[in-house]
N, C-alpha and C positions, 0 to 999 in steps of 0.2 A: 682667622675667622673659622676655618674648618675645625681647628683644634678646640676653640671655644664652643662650637656647636656640638662637638663630640662630648666634651665635658658636661655640657648642659643636658644632653640626652642621658648620660649616666646619672646625673643628679635628679632628674625629673622622673625617669622611668619607674623607680620603686614607688613613688607617691602616686603616680598614675595607676600602677597595678593595684595598689590598695583601694583606690577609688573604684576601679572596676570590681574589686571584691565586695565593696560595700554596696555596689549596684546590684549584687546578687540577692540582696534582701527583698526589694520589691519584685525582682524577677521571679523568685520562688513563689511569691503570692500570686503573680500573674499566671505562672504555670499551673498552680493549684486551681485557680478559678477556671482556666481554660479546660483542664481535664475534667473538672466537675461539670461544666456545660456539655462537654462531649459525652459524658455518661448519661445525659438527659436527652440525647438526640432522638431516642426512640419515641419521645413525645413532642408535641408541638411547641412546648415551652423551650426545649433545647434548640429546636430549629429557629425559634424567635430570638434566642439569646446568642446563638453562635456567631452571627456577624459582629455584634458589639464586642464579644470576647476575643474574636480574631483580630479586630482592629486595635483593641487594647494591647494585645500581644505584639502587633506590628509596631505600634508606637514605642513600646519598650525596646524592641529589637532595633528600631531605627536609632535609638540613643547609642546602642553599641556600635552600629555602623558609623555613626558620626564620630564617635571617639576613636575608633580604629582608623578611620580615614585621616583624622587629625594627628594621631600619635604614632602611626606606623607608616611604612612605605607601601602598604596595601591600599587599594581603592576598591570598595565594594559598592556596586550599584544596587538599587532596589530591584528585586527580582520578580515582583508580583505581576501576574497576568492581568490584563485590563478587565475591569468588571463590566457586566452587561449593563445596558441602559436601565435606569431606575424605572420600575413600574409599580403602580399602586395595587393594593389588594394582596390576597393570599398568593396569587401566581407570582407577583413580583418578589415577595418574601422568599418563596421557594427557589426561584431562579438565582437570587443573590446567594442563598444558602448553598446551593449546588456549586456555584462558581467558586466560592471561597473554600468549600470542602474539597473540591477537585484540584485546587491550585497546589502544585507540589511545594511551593514556598511556604504555605501554611504549616505543613508538617515538618519542614526543615526548621522553621521558626520554633516549633514546639520542641524539636530535638535540642535546639540551642538553649531555650529557657530551662529545659529539664537537666541538661548535662553541664552547662557552663558554670553553675555555682561550684561544681567539683573541679572542672578543668581549670578554671581561673586560679585555683589554689596552687596548682602545680606548674603554672606558666607565669602569667603577668603578675600575680600577687605574691609569688614565692620570694622574689628579692626583697620586697617591702617587709614581709614577715621575718625574713632572715635579719634584716636591719633592726626590727623591733625586738627580736630575740637577743641580738647583740646588745642593744641598749639595756635590756633587762639584766644582762650579765654584768654590765658596768654598774648598774644600781645595786645588784647583789654584792659585788665586791666593795662598793662604797659604804653602804649602810643597811640595805634591805636584808642581806644574809645574816648579819648580826642580830637584826630585829627578829627574824624568824627563829634563830637559835635561842634568843633571850626568852621568847615565849614558848619554848619547847616544841617548836614546829619541826617538820622534816620535809625536805623538798630535794629535787634533783635538777641540776643544770647540766644538760648533756650527761656525761658520766660522773660529774662532780656532785658529791653528796653534801647538801646544805642542812646541817644539824646544829645542835648547841655548841659544838666546838669549831664551827666553820670559820668565824672571823678571827680565830687565833692560829689558824693553820695556813702558813705562808704558801705552801705548795698548792693547796686548793684555791687560794686567792689568785695565784699566778695562773693556774690552769683556767680559772674562770675568765680572767682578762684576756688570755690567749684565744679562748673559744669565742668570746664576745667580739674581739677585734677581727678574727677570721670571718665571723658571720657578717659583720658590717661591711668589710671589704668585699666579700663575695657577693653581698646584696647589690652594692653599687656597680660592681663589674658585670654582673649577670643581668642587670636590669634591661638594657636595650635588647640583648639577645632573647630573653624570655618574652619581652614585648613583641619582638618580631615573630616568635613562635606562635604567640597568641593571635597576631594579625593573620598568619597563615591559616590557623584554625577558624578564624572568623570568615575568611574568604572561602574556605572549603564548605562551610555550612550555610553561611548567609548570602553568598553570591548567587547570581542567577544560573539556573540550569540552561542547557541548550534550548529546550522548549520555550522557556520564559524569555531567554535572550532573543530568540527568533520572533516571538510575539511582540516584544518591546520594540524590536527593530522595525517590524511591519507597522506598528502604531506610529513610530517616529516618522517613517517614510510617508505614511498617510497624512500625518499632520503637516509635514513640510511641503508635501505636494499640494495640499489644500491652501497653505499659506502662499506658496509660489503662484498658484492660479489666481488667488485674490490680489497679490501684489502686481501680477501682470495685468489683470483687469483694471486695477486702480491706475497703473501707469498708462495704459491705453486711454483711459478716460481723461487723464491729465493732458496727454498729448493732443487729444481731440479738442479739449477745452482751450488749450493754448493756441492751437491752430485757428479755431473758430473765433476766439476773442482777439487774437493778435494779427498774424500774417494774413489770414483769410479776409478779415474785415478791412485791412489796409489795401489788399489787392482789389477787393470789390470797390472800395472808394477810389482807387486809382483808375479803374475801368470807367467809372462814372465821370471822373475828372477828364479823362481822355476824350470821352464823348462830348463833354462841354467844350473842350479845346477845339475839337473838330468843327463845331458850329461857330466858334469865335475867330477862327483863323482869318476869315475874310472881313468880318465885321469889326473886330477889335483885336488886332494883332498884339498890342501891348498887354492887354489882359490875358491873352492866350500864352504869351511868354511867361507871365507871372504864374499862371497855373502850371505851366511846364516845369518851372523851377520847384514849385511845391510838390509836383508829382515825382520829380527826381529825388527830393528829400524823403518823400514817403517810401519810394522804392528802396532807398538806402536803409531806412528804418526797418522795413519789412525784411530785407536781407539780413540785417543784424539780429532781428528776432528769430529768423529761421536758423541762423548759425547758433544762437543761444539754445534753441530747442534741440538742435543736433548734438550740441555739447552735452545737454542734459540727458540725451538718450545714450550716446556713446561718444565721448570726446575724441576728436581725431588724433590728439597726441597719445591717447591711451592705445588706440589701434596701431599707430605708427611706431611708438617708442617703448611701450610697455607701462606697467603700473608704477614702476619706480620713478620714471621721468614724469609721468602724469601727476603723481603726488607732488613732485618738486614744482611743477608748473602751478598746481593748486596752491602750494605754499607761497609762491611769489605774488599771487593775487589776493592773499588773505590779509585782513587788516592787522592781525597780530604778528608778532615776530616769531616765525616758525622755522625751526632747524630740522632738516631731514637727513637721515643717514640710511642709505639703501645698500644692502649686501645680498642681492638676488642675482646670481650668475646666469640666469636664463629667463624664459618667459613661461609663466603659468598658462593654463588654458584660458581662453578669452572670457568665459563666464566667471571664472574665479577672479581674474583681473578686474572685471567690471564690479563684482561684488565687493572686493577689497577697496577699490577706488571710491565707490559711492559710500561705503561705510566710513572711510577716513574723511570724506567730504562732510558727511553728517556730523561726525564727532567734532570736526573743526568748527562747523556752524554752531553746535551746542556750546563749545568753548567760548566763542565770540559773544553769544547771546546771554549765557547764563552763568559762566564761571567767574567773571571779573578778572580773568587771567591777562598777563602781559606777554608771556612767552609760552611757546608750545614746542615740544620735542617729539619728533616722529622717528621711530626706529623700525626698519623693515628688513627682514632677513628670511632666508629659507634654510631650515635645518630639520633633520629627522623626518623628511617628507611633509613638512608643514610650512606654510607661509605664515610667519608670525609678524604681526604689526602691533607695536606698542606706541600709544599716544599719551603723552604726559603734559599736563599744564600746571602752572603755578597759581591757579585760582583759589577760590575760597573753599572748594570741596563740597561735600554733602550731596553729591549726585547719587541718584538711585535709578534702578531699572524700572521702578514703578512711578517715577516722578513726572512722566509725560514729556521727557526730553528727547524722545526718538530712539533711545538706546534699545528699548524692547523691539522696535521695528528692525534695527540693525541685527539684533540677535536672531529674529525670525528669518531675515534675509540670508545671513550666512549659514543658518541652520539648514537651509536647502542643500548646502554642499557639505553637510556634517561638520560645519564650523562651530566654534564655541566663542563666547565673549565672556571675559572676566573683568569685573569692575572693582577698583579699590579707590574709595573717595572719602577719607575721613574728613570730618568737619575741620576747616582750617587749611585743607589741602595737604599735599597735591592730589590731583585726580589722575589715576592711571587706568587707561582702558587698553586691554590686550585682546587682540583677535587672533585666532588660529584657524586656518583653513587647510585641510589636507589637499595636497596637489603635487604633481610632478612637473619639473621644468622641461620644456620641449627642446630648447636649444640655447647655446650661449648667447648672451646679449650682444647685439651689434648695433652700431650707429649707422643711419642711412648716409650714403655718400652725397 
């Protein structure tokens, strides 16, 4: 498989490089429009047009980031500083203009759109151009060289002169074929390397600076803190509602029943015994509800045995056939364990309700400082983060711990949900005696 993947990269890299070269055509137009707007900044028209020109340039550069992320081993994040809140009127226009003008990423984007049409020629597009040049050599040797000579033309293929006697000169034909073959082979061999060079060039220019990385980090922390506060408030409201509507109501009813029993002990002992039996049943129900509530807050098995065994216990109670594989040699921090447990619980609930699956596979392991959980079901697929299935809530919950969620759910299945939470393991896993 690794060899097939390597061959595939060699075959695809030249074509991808040519596609990046063709992308330079609209990029040159975007760069020209942007610098034209910049030249008008001394007037209000330039100030008015600058945001739209900047956003147009960002959309074009985002296409490069997306292609580089997909086609190379580099990963380039969007580096833009947060824009100020939108305000109406001239003051809002000027604030937005200043924010975009002073963002270092704006000028790094312009450096890219101005320089990349040239840089791509000598990096990503070079292998594809070599292959095209080789193909042209084969065409010359086959018939095009004779046609050029027949009509009295004159051309050069590398150092080989193509003139009226070209198609009758065996030495020049062989030289052409050798050069063409060398160009094609060199193009395919150099494709992945030149694409990697292009990816490093993209990361250097299009990646975030330390200032923008810090600003993005602050924004991410602010968002996750706000989401964590909202989630905690919602959880407290849920607990309060469950207590009020469940165990609390039963305890109040039990108190009233005990008062009635107190009055009936002398008058009607038989009815008092009946009420006592009902009260005992109510107390058992209240205890069961309290235990369910405690398990919903933090299951005892999670606290006692860790997230691996807690997920196995969850699988045993699930209506679907769930297989669990755990390779976690220690205990993550309790908040991380709790986040992973409830995320898996929500995913299993979604699978039972929406997927039409019969089997689910859960793989949990710790590697490279990450707790990685993969949940796969054999359902109908078609799941989406925006479909209201709770996956977006899971993403927000694990985002509090810098975790990420990846979803792969083609129509027809299978659905694969992968969670990654950065964490360290505190100690080797032990079983209680």
